[in-house]
PyMOL Python script that loads the backbone (N, CA, C, O; Angstrom):
from pymol import cmd

cmd.read_pdbstr("""\
ATOM      1  N   UNK A   1      57.318  98.557 108.268  1.00  0.00           N
ATOM      2  CA  UNK A   1      56.682  97.314 108.615  1.00  0.00           C
ATOM      3  C   UNK A   1      55.716  97.482 109.769  1.00  0.00           C
ATOM      4  O   UNK A   1      55.448  98.595 110.221  1.00  0.00           O
ATOM      5  N   UNK A   2      55.220  96.405 110.218  1.00  0.00           N
ATOM      6  CA  UNK A   2      54.239  96.413 111.304  1.00  0.00           C
ATOM      7  C   UNK A   2      54.788  95.744 112.558  1.00  0.00           C
ATOM      8  O   UNK A   2      54.023  95.210 113.361  1.00  0.00           O
ATOM      9  N   UNK A   3      56.104  95.769 112.730  1.00  0.00           N
ATOM     10  CA  UNK A   3      56.713  95.117 113.880  1.00  0.00           C
ATOM     11  C   UNK A   3      56.218  95.720 115.194  1.00  0.00           C
ATOM     12  O   UNK A   3      55.962  94.987 116.150  1.00  0.00           O
ATOM     13  N   UNK A   4      56.082  97.039 115.251  1.00  0.00           N
ATOM     14  CA  UNK A   4      55.630  97.687 116.487  1.00  0.00           C
ATOM     15  C   UNK A   4      54.237  97.218 116.884  1.00  0.00           C
ATOM     16  O   UNK A   4      53.947  97.045 118.067  1.00  0.00           O
ATOM     17  N   UNK A   5      53.398  97.019 115.917  1.00  0.00           N
ATOM     18  CA  UNK A   5      52.043  96.553 116.209  1.00  0.00           C
ATOM     19  C   UNK A   5      52.073  95.133 116.768  1.00  0.00           C
ATOM     20  O   UNK A   5      51.280  94.795 117.647  1.00  0.00           O
ATOM     21  N   UNK A   6      52.973  94.314 116.270  1.00  0.00           N
ATOM     22  CA  UNK A   6      53.063  92.927 116.725  1.00  0.00           C
ATOM     23  C   UNK A   6      53.597  92.851 118.145  1.00  0.00           C
ATOM     24  O   UNK A   6      53.031  92.147 118.981  1.00  0.00           O
ATOM     25  N   UNK A   7      54.697  93.576 118.433  1.00  0.00           N
ATOM     26  CA  UNK A   7      55.323  93.488 119.745  1.00  0.00           C
ATOM     27  C   UNK A   7      54.772  94.497 120.743  1.00  0.00           C
ATOM     28  O   UNK A   7      54.908  94.301 121.951  1.00  0.00           O
ATOM     29  N   UNK A   8      54.154  95.569 120.265  1.00  0.00           N
ATOM     30  CA  UNK A   8      53.479  96.514 121.141  1.00  0.00           C
ATOM     31  C   UNK A   8      54.357  97.540 121.823  1.00  0.00           C
ATOM     32  O   UNK A   8      53.836  98.391 122.544  1.00  0.00           O
ATOM     33  N   UNK A   9      55.655  97.500 121.633  1.00  0.00           N
ATOM     34  CA  UNK A   9      56.544  98.445 122.303  1.00  0.00           C
ATOM     35  C   UNK A   9      57.681  98.808 121.351  1.00  0.00           C
ATOM     36  O   UNK A   9      58.367  97.931 120.826  1.00  0.00           O
ATOM     37  N   UNK A  10      57.871 100.105 121.135  1.00  0.00           N
ATOM     38  CA  UNK A  10      58.875 100.556 120.168  1.00  0.00           C
ATOM     39  C   UNK A  10      60.292 100.157 120.563  1.00  0.00           C
ATOM     40  O   UNK A  10      61.068  99.715 119.716  1.00  0.00           O
ATOM     41  N   UNK A  11      60.637 100.309 121.839  1.00  0.00           N
ATOM     42  CA  UNK A  11      61.998  99.966 122.280  1.00  0.00           C
ATOM     43  C   UNK A  11      62.259  98.474 122.183  1.00  0.00           C
ATOM     44  O   UNK A  11      63.328  98.053 121.741  1.00  0.00           O
ATOM     45  N   UNK A  12      61.284  97.673 122.596  1.00  0.00           N
ATOM     46  CA  UNK A  12      61.426  96.225 122.508  1.00  0.00           C
ATOM     47  C   UNK A  12      61.576  95.801 121.053  1.00  0.00           C
ATOM     48  O   UNK A  12      62.425  94.972 120.725  1.00  0.00           O
ATOM     49  N   UNK A  13      60.761  96.364 120.196  1.00  0.00           N
ATOM     50  CA  UNK A  13      60.822  96.038 118.773  1.00  0.00           C
ATOM     51  C   UNK A  13      62.179  96.396 118.193  1.00  0.00           C
ATOM     52  O   UNK A  13      62.776  95.604 117.465  1.00  0.00           O
ATOM     53  N   UNK A  14      62.666  97.586 118.514  1.00  0.00           N
ATOM     54  CA  UNK A  14      63.964  98.023 118.018  1.00  0.00           C
ATOM     55  C   UNK A  14      65.079  97.100 118.488  1.00  0.00           C
ATOM     56  O   UNK A  14      65.961  96.746 117.706  1.00  0.00           O
ATOM     57  N   UNK A  15      65.049  96.709 119.754  1.00  0.00           N
ATOM     58  CA  UNK A  15      66.073  95.815 120.299  1.00  0.00           C
ATOM     59  C   UNK A  15      66.016  94.437 119.644  1.00  0.00           C
ATOM     60  O   UNK A  15      67.057  93.866 119.319  1.00  0.00           O
ATOM     61  N   UNK A  16      64.820  93.900 119.449  1.00  0.00           N
ATOM     62  CA  UNK A  16      64.679  92.579 118.837  1.00  0.00           C
ATOM     63  C   UNK A  16      65.163  92.564 117.393  1.00  0.00           C
ATOM     64  O   UNK A  16      65.888  91.658 116.983  1.00  0.00           O
ATOM     65  N   UNK A  17      64.762  93.565 116.633  1.00  0.00           N
ATOM     66  CA  UNK A  17      65.180  93.629 115.232  1.00  0.00           C
ATOM     67  C   UNK A  17      66.690  93.844 115.148  1.00  0.00           C
ATOM     68  O   UNK A  17      67.353  93.259 114.292  1.00  0.00           O
ATOM     69  N   UNK A  18      67.234  94.679 116.033  1.00  0.00           N
ATOM     70  CA  UNK A  18      68.676  94.904 116.059  1.00  0.00           C
ATOM     71  C   UNK A  18      69.427  93.607 116.324  1.00  0.00           C
ATOM     72  O   UNK A  18      70.441  93.342 115.678  1.00  0.00           O
ATOM     73  N   UNK A  19      68.950  92.798 117.259  1.00  0.00           N
ATOM     74  CA  UNK A  19      69.595  91.514 117.561  1.00  0.00           C
ATOM     75  C   UNK A  19      69.504  90.550 116.380  1.00  0.00           C
ATOM     76  O   UNK A  19      70.436  89.790 116.117  1.00  0.00           O
ATOM     77  N   UNK A  20      68.381  90.584 115.674  1.00  0.00           N
ATOM     78  CA  UNK A  20      68.202  89.690 114.530  1.00  0.00           C
ATOM     79  C   UNK A  20      69.145  90.014 113.379  1.00  0.00           C
ATOM     80  O   UNK A  20      69.693  89.114 112.741  1.00  0.00           O
ATOM     81  N   UNK A  21      69.329  91.298 113.119  1.00  0.00           N
ATOM     82  CA  UNK A  21      70.101  91.691 111.942  1.00  0.00           C
ATOM     83  C   UNK A  21      71.564  92.002 112.246  1.00  0.00           C
ATOM     84  O   UNK A  21      72.328  92.306 111.330  1.00  0.00           O
ATOM     85  N   UNK A  22      71.964  91.932 113.505  1.00  0.00           N
ATOM     86  CA  UNK A  22      73.331  92.294 113.889  1.00  0.00           C
ATOM     87  C   UNK A  22      74.376  91.477 113.127  1.00  0.00           C
ATOM     88  O   UNK A  22      75.355  92.040 112.637  1.00  0.00           O
ATOM     89  N   UNK A  23      74.189  90.192 113.023  1.00  0.00           N
ATOM     90  CA  UNK A  23      75.145  89.338 112.330  1.00  0.00           C
ATOM     91  C   UNK A  23      74.638  88.888 110.960  1.00  0.00           C
ATOM     92  O   UNK A  23      75.159  87.936 110.379  1.00  0.00           O
ATOM     93  N   UNK A  24      73.629  89.570 110.457  1.00  0.00           N
ATOM     94  CA  UNK A  24      73.034  89.177 109.179  1.00  0.00           C
ATOM     95  C   UNK A  24      73.942  89.560 108.014  1.00  0.00           C
ATOM     96  O   UNK A  24      74.728  90.503 108.104  1.00  0.00           O
ATOM     97  N   UNK A  25      73.822  88.829 106.951  1.00  0.00           N
ATOM     98  CA  UNK A  25      74.524  89.129 105.707  1.00  0.00           C
ATOM     99  C   UNK A  25      73.488  89.541 104.672  1.00  0.00           C
ATOM    100  O   UNK A  25      72.424  88.931 104.565  1.00  0.00           O
ATOM    101  N   UNK A  26      73.807  90.571 103.917  1.00  0.00           N
ATOM    102  CA  UNK A  26      72.907  91.033 102.867  1.00  0.00           C
ATOM    103  C   UNK A  26      73.253  90.297 101.582  1.00  0.00           C
ATOM    104  O   UNK A  26      74.400  90.303 101.137  1.00  0.00           O
ATOM    105  N   UNK A  27      72.260  89.675 101.002  1.00  0.00           N
ATOM    106  CA  UNK A  27      72.434  88.974  99.734  1.00  0.00           C
ATOM    107  C   UNK A  27      71.565  89.689  98.705  1.00  0.00           C
ATOM    108  O   UNK A  27      70.337  89.645  98.773  1.00  0.00           O
ATOM    109  N   UNK A  28      72.209  90.337  97.768  1.00  0.00           N
ATOM    110  CA  UNK A  28      71.486  91.097  96.750  1.00  0.00           C
ATOM    111  C   UNK A  28      71.365  90.261  95.483  1.00  0.00           C
ATOM    112  O   UNK A  28      72.363  89.822  94.912  1.00  0.00           O
ATOM    113  N   UNK A  29      70.145  90.054  95.064  1.00  0.00           N
ATOM    114  CA  UNK A  29      69.880  89.310  93.840  1.00  0.00           C
ATOM    115  C   UNK A  29      69.572  90.294  92.725  1.00  0.00           C
ATOM    116  O   UNK A  29      68.923  91.318  92.940  1.00  0.00           O
ATOM    117  N   UNK A  30      70.040  89.972  91.550  1.00  0.00           N
ATOM    118  CA  UNK A  30      69.718  90.797  90.390  1.00  0.00           C
ATOM    119  C   UNK A  30      68.960  89.937  89.389  1.00  0.00           C
ATOM    120  O   UNK A  30      69.018  88.708  89.427  1.00  0.00           O
ATOM    121  N   UNK A  31      68.270  90.591  88.522  1.00  0.00           N
ATOM    122  CA  UNK A  31      67.518  89.849  87.515  1.00  0.00           C
ATOM    123  C   UNK A  31      66.038  89.805  87.842  1.00  0.00           C
ATOM    124  O   UNK A  31      65.573  90.385  88.823  1.00  0.00           O
ATOM    125  N   UNK A  32      65.327  89.110  87.002  1.00  0.00           N
ATOM    126  CA  UNK A  32      63.873  89.030  87.100  1.00  0.00           C
ATOM    127  C   UNK A  32      63.441  88.075  88.216  1.00  0.00           C
ATOM    128  O   UNK A  32      64.053  87.029  88.427  1.00  0.00           O
ATOM    129  N   UNK A  33      62.386  88.451  88.919  1.00  0.00           N
ATOM    130  CA  UNK A  33      61.829  87.609  89.970  1.00  0.00           C
ATOM    131  C   UNK A  33      60.928  86.543  89.344  1.00  0.00           C
ATOM    132  O   UNK A  33      59.989  86.860  88.614  1.00  0.00           O
ATOM    133  N   UNK A  34      61.225  85.281  89.638  1.00  0.00           N
ATOM    134  CA  UNK A  34      60.399  84.191  89.115  1.00  0.00           C
ATOM    135  C   UNK A  34      58.997  84.230  89.718  1.00  0.00           C
ATOM    136  O   UNK A  34      58.019  83.949  89.026  1.00  0.00           O
ATOM    137  N   UNK A  35      58.892  84.572  90.983  1.00  0.00           N
ATOM    138  CA  UNK A  35      57.572  84.646  91.625  1.00  0.00           C
ATOM    139  C   UNK A  35      56.723  85.741  91.002  1.00  0.00           C
ATOM    140  O   UNK A  35      55.543  85.533  90.719  1.00  0.00           O
ATOM    141  N   UNK A  36      57.320  86.905  90.789  1.00  0.00           N
ATOM    142  CA  UNK A  36      56.577  88.005  90.180  1.00  0.00           C
ATOM    143  C   UNK A  36      56.166  87.651  88.757  1.00  0.00           C
ATOM    144  O   UNK A  36      55.034  87.917  88.352  1.00  0.00           O
ATOM    145  N   UNK A  37      57.077  87.055  88.001  1.00  0.00           N
ATOM    146  CA  UNK A  37      56.752  86.680  86.624  1.00  0.00           C
ATOM    147  C   UNK A  37      55.600  85.683  86.593  1.00  0.00           C
ATOM    148  O   UNK A  37      54.685  85.827  85.782  1.00  0.00           O
ATOM    149  N   UNK A  38      55.630  84.677  87.461  1.00  0.00           N
ATOM    150  CA  UNK A  38      54.555  83.688  87.502  1.00  0.00           C
ATOM    151  C   UNK A  38      53.239  84.306  87.948  1.00  0.00           C
ATOM    152  O   UNK A  38      52.180  83.955  87.428  1.00  0.00           O
ATOM    153  N   UNK A  39      53.298  85.224  88.908  1.00  0.00           N
ATOM    154  CA  UNK A  39      52.080  85.880  89.371  1.00  0.00           C
ATOM    155  C   UNK A  39      51.462  86.716  88.261  1.00  0.00           C
ATOM    156  O   UNK A  39      50.244  86.717  88.083  1.00  0.00           O
ATOM    157  N   UNK A  40      52.297  87.424  87.517  1.00  0.00           N
ATOM    158  CA  UNK A  40      51.783  88.251  86.427  1.00  0.00           C
ATOM    159  C   UNK A  40      51.234  87.410  85.287  1.00  0.00           C
ATOM    160  O   UNK A  40      50.247  87.790  84.657  1.00  0.00           O
ATOM    161  N   UNK A  41      51.859  86.278  85.016  1.00  0.00           N
ATOM    162  CA  UNK A  41      51.400  85.445  83.907  1.00  0.00           C
ATOM    163  C   UNK A  41      50.099  84.720  84.226  1.00  0.00           C
ATOM    164  O   UNK A  41      49.368  84.337  83.313  1.00  0.00           O
ATOM    165  N   UNK A  42      49.796  84.523  85.524  1.00  0.00           N
ATOM    166  CA  UNK A  42      48.549  83.846  85.882  1.00  0.00           C
ATOM    167  C   UNK A  42      47.343  84.744  85.634  1.00  0.00           C
ATOM    168  O   UNK A  42      46.236  84.254  85.410  1.00  0.00           O
ATOM    169  N   UNK A  43      47.556  86.066  85.675  1.00  0.00           N
ATOM    170  CA  UNK A  43      46.499  87.000  85.336  1.00  0.00           C
ATOM    171  C   UNK A  43      45.468  87.252  86.417  1.00  0.00           C
ATOM    172  O   UNK A  43      44.647  88.156  86.259  1.00  0.00           O
ATOM    173  N   UNK A  44      45.468  86.507  87.498  1.00  0.00           N
ATOM    174  CA  UNK A  44      44.449  86.721  88.528  1.00  0.00           C
ATOM    175  C   UNK A  44      45.048  87.238  89.830  1.00  0.00           C
ATOM    176  O   UNK A  44      44.434  87.099  90.888  1.00  0.00           O
ATOM    177  N   UNK A  45      46.225  87.825  89.768  1.00  0.00           N
ATOM    178  CA  UNK A  45      46.882  88.336  90.956  1.00  0.00           C
ATOM    179  C   UNK A  45      46.950  89.849  90.884  1.00  0.00           C
ATOM    180  O   UNK A  45      47.413  90.411  89.891  1.00  0.00           O
ATOM    181  N   UNK A  46      46.483  90.512  91.947  1.00  0.00           N
ATOM    182  CA  UNK A  46      46.578  91.959  92.026  1.00  0.00           C
ATOM    183  C   UNK A  46      47.900  92.299  92.702  1.00  0.00           C
ATOM    184  O   UNK A  46      48.176  91.822  93.803  1.00  0.00           O
ATOM    185  N   UNK A  47      48.711  93.112  92.056  1.00  0.00           N
ATOM    186  CA  UNK A  47      50.018  93.470  92.591  1.00  0.00           C
ATOM    187  C   UNK A  47      50.048  94.967  92.845  1.00  0.00           C
ATOM    188  O   UNK A  47      49.746  95.768  91.960  1.00  0.00           O
ATOM    189  N   UNK A  48      50.419  95.337  94.076  1.00  0.00           N
ATOM    190  CA  UNK A  48      50.526  96.732  94.462  1.00  0.00           C
ATOM    191  C   UNK A  48      51.967  97.018  94.836  1.00  0.00           C
ATOM    192  O   UNK A  48      52.555  96.317  95.658  1.00  0.00           O
ATOM    193  N   UNK A  49      52.529  98.047  94.231  1.00  0.00           N
ATOM    194  CA  UNK A  49      53.917  98.416  94.534  1.00  0.00           C
ATOM    195  C   UNK A  49      53.925  99.772  95.187  1.00  0.00           C
ATOM    196  O   UNK A  49      54.990 100.285  95.530  1.00  0.00           O
TER     197      UNK A  49
END
""", "prot")
cmd.dss("prot")
cmd.show_as("cartoon", "prot")
cmd.util.cbc("prot")
cmd.orient("prot")
């Protein structure tokens, strides 16, 4: 990501992200993405993976 560019300091960025995700829960979704499907069906969206 570009977190270091936003905050400007690697240690500060690491500490902030660590605090944010310390009590986070991971929610894994399976199946097709509705947003991706709609973007592909519109035909005018460039998608880079």
